[in-house]
C-alpha beads as a LAMMPS data file, in Angstrom:
LAMMPS data file: protein, C-alpha beads

85 atoms
84 bonds

1 atom types
1 bond types

-500.0 500.0 xlo xhi
-500.0 500.0 ylo yhi
-500.0 500.0 zlo zhi

Masses

1 110.0

Atoms # bond

1 1 1 118.763 -189.085 56.829
2 1 1 121.964 -187.518 55.615
3 1 1 122.009 -185.112 52.702
4 1 1 121.840 -186.486 49.171
5 1 1 125.438 -185.449 48.623
6 1 1 126.648 -187.253 51.762
7 1 1 124.678 -190.385 50.862
8 1 1 126.033 -190.317 47.311
9 1 1 129.580 -190.099 48.626
10 1 1 128.886 -192.935 51.085
11 1 1 127.516 -195.186 48.302
12 1 1 130.541 -194.436 46.106
13 1 1 132.879 -195.335 48.982
14 1 1 130.978 -198.547 49.828
15 1 1 131.043 -199.574 46.177
16 1 1 134.773 -198.831 45.917
17 1 1 135.469 -200.859 49.094
18 1 1 133.362 -203.772 47.855
19 1 1 130.888 -203.473 50.713
20 1 1 128.001 -202.951 48.282
21 1 1 127.644 -205.020 45.100
22 1 1 127.986 -203.614 41.604
23 1 1 126.170 -206.496 39.923
24 1 1 122.517 -206.645 38.896
25 1 1 120.644 -208.513 41.653
26 1 1 119.223 -211.866 40.544
27 1 1 116.427 -211.705 43.140
28 1 1 114.697 -208.894 44.943
29 1 1 111.419 -207.740 46.352
30 1 1 109.744 -204.808 48.063
31 1 1 107.898 -204.969 51.382
32 1 1 107.076 -202.871 54.438
33 1 1 110.047 -201.973 56.575
34 1 1 111.055 -204.515 59.183
35 1 1 113.212 -202.331 61.425
36 1 1 116.460 -203.562 59.913
37 1 1 119.195 -201.067 59.072
38 1 1 119.511 -199.725 55.536
39 1 1 122.662 -200.838 53.690
40 1 1 123.289 -197.264 52.529
41 1 1 122.337 -194.853 55.326
42 1 1 122.420 -197.281 58.252
43 1 1 119.111 -196.059 59.690
44 1 1 116.353 -198.507 60.595
45 1 1 113.642 -198.976 57.999
46 1 1 110.375 -198.270 59.782
47 1 1 107.200 -200.270 58.986
48 1 1 105.660 -197.043 57.647
49 1 1 108.377 -197.037 54.940
50 1 1 109.064 -199.568 52.264
51 1 1 112.264 -201.535 51.998
52 1 1 113.946 -203.173 49.026
53 1 1 115.563 -206.515 49.771
54 1 1 118.052 -207.935 47.270
55 1 1 119.738 -211.321 47.264
56 1 1 123.052 -212.152 45.627
57 1 1 124.929 -215.460 45.572
58 1 1 128.613 -215.212 46.500
59 1 1 130.666 -216.671 43.667
60 1 1 133.358 -218.234 45.853
61 1 1 131.274 -219.756 48.651
62 1 1 127.842 -219.998 47.051
63 1 1 126.312 -218.414 50.148
64 1 1 123.434 -215.947 49.812
65 1 1 124.180 -212.305 50.593
66 1 1 121.214 -210.094 51.430
67 1 1 121.154 -206.301 51.193
68 1 1 118.279 -204.195 52.479
69 1 1 117.698 -200.557 51.500
70 1 1 115.187 -197.780 52.005
71 1 1 113.448 -197.189 48.664
72 1 1 115.288 -193.897 47.965
73 1 1 118.613 -195.365 49.125
74 1 1 118.115 -198.300 46.732
75 1 1 117.579 -195.880 43.870
76 1 1 120.778 -194.038 44.800
77 1 1 122.760 -197.307 45.017
78 1 1 121.379 -198.478 41.671
79 1 1 122.239 -195.180 39.959
80 1 1 125.759 -195.091 41.390
81 1 1 126.549 -198.743 40.645
82 1 1 125.454 -198.326 37.013
83 1 1 127.535 -195.169 36.615
84 1 1 130.607 -196.927 38.030
85 1 1 130.452 -199.871 35.619

Bonds

1 1 1 2
2 1 2 3
3 1 3 4
4 1 4 5
5 1 5 6
6 1 6 7
7 1 7 8
8 1 8 9
9 1 9 10
10 1 10 11
11 1 11 12
12 1 12 13
13 1 13 14
14 1 14 15
15 1 15 16
16 1 16 17
17 1 17 18
18 1 18 19
19 1 19 20
20 1 20 21
21 1 21 22
22 1 22 23
23 1 23 24
24 1 24 25
25 1 25 26
26 1 26 27
27 1 27 28
28 1 28 29
29 1 29 30
30 1 30 31
31 1 31 32
32 1 32 33
33 1 33 34
34 1 34 35
35 1 35 36
36 1 36 37
37 1 37 38
38 1 38 39
39 1 39 40
40 1 40 41
41 1 41 42
42 1 42 43
43 1 43 44
44 1 44 45
45 1 45 46
46 1 46 47
47 1 47 48
48 1 48 49
49 1 49 50
50 1 50 51
51 1 51 52
52 1 52 53
53 1 53 54
54 1 54 55
55 1 55 56
56 1 56 57
57 1 57 58
58 1 58 59
59 1 59 60
60 1 60 61
61 1 61 62
62 1 62 63
63 1 63 64
64 1 64 65
65 1 65 66
66 1 66 67
67 1 67 68
68 1 68 69
69 1 69 70
70 1 70 71
71 1 71 72
72 1 72 73
73 1 73 74
74 1 74 75
75 1 75 76
76 1 76 77
77 1 77 78
78 1 78 79
79 1 79 80
80 1 80 81
81 1 81 82
82 1 82 83
83 1 83 84
84 1 84 85
């Protein structure tokens, strides 16, 4: 994974560009990794790691948007989104 500083900058940029949500997720759960890429670092989440999956409903279309993070990347996203509110 990238350094904490690089990941923090990446999260800040993704938040500013609207590619990551700032809102509190209405639904979420934790499970073993499924090999999908992390929404923060982009690396696959291995089954030996845990992933956090969050669901949001798009206000305009009503479609469900899903974001998947490594546990530590989720914590970083959550910290940065709260600080930017």
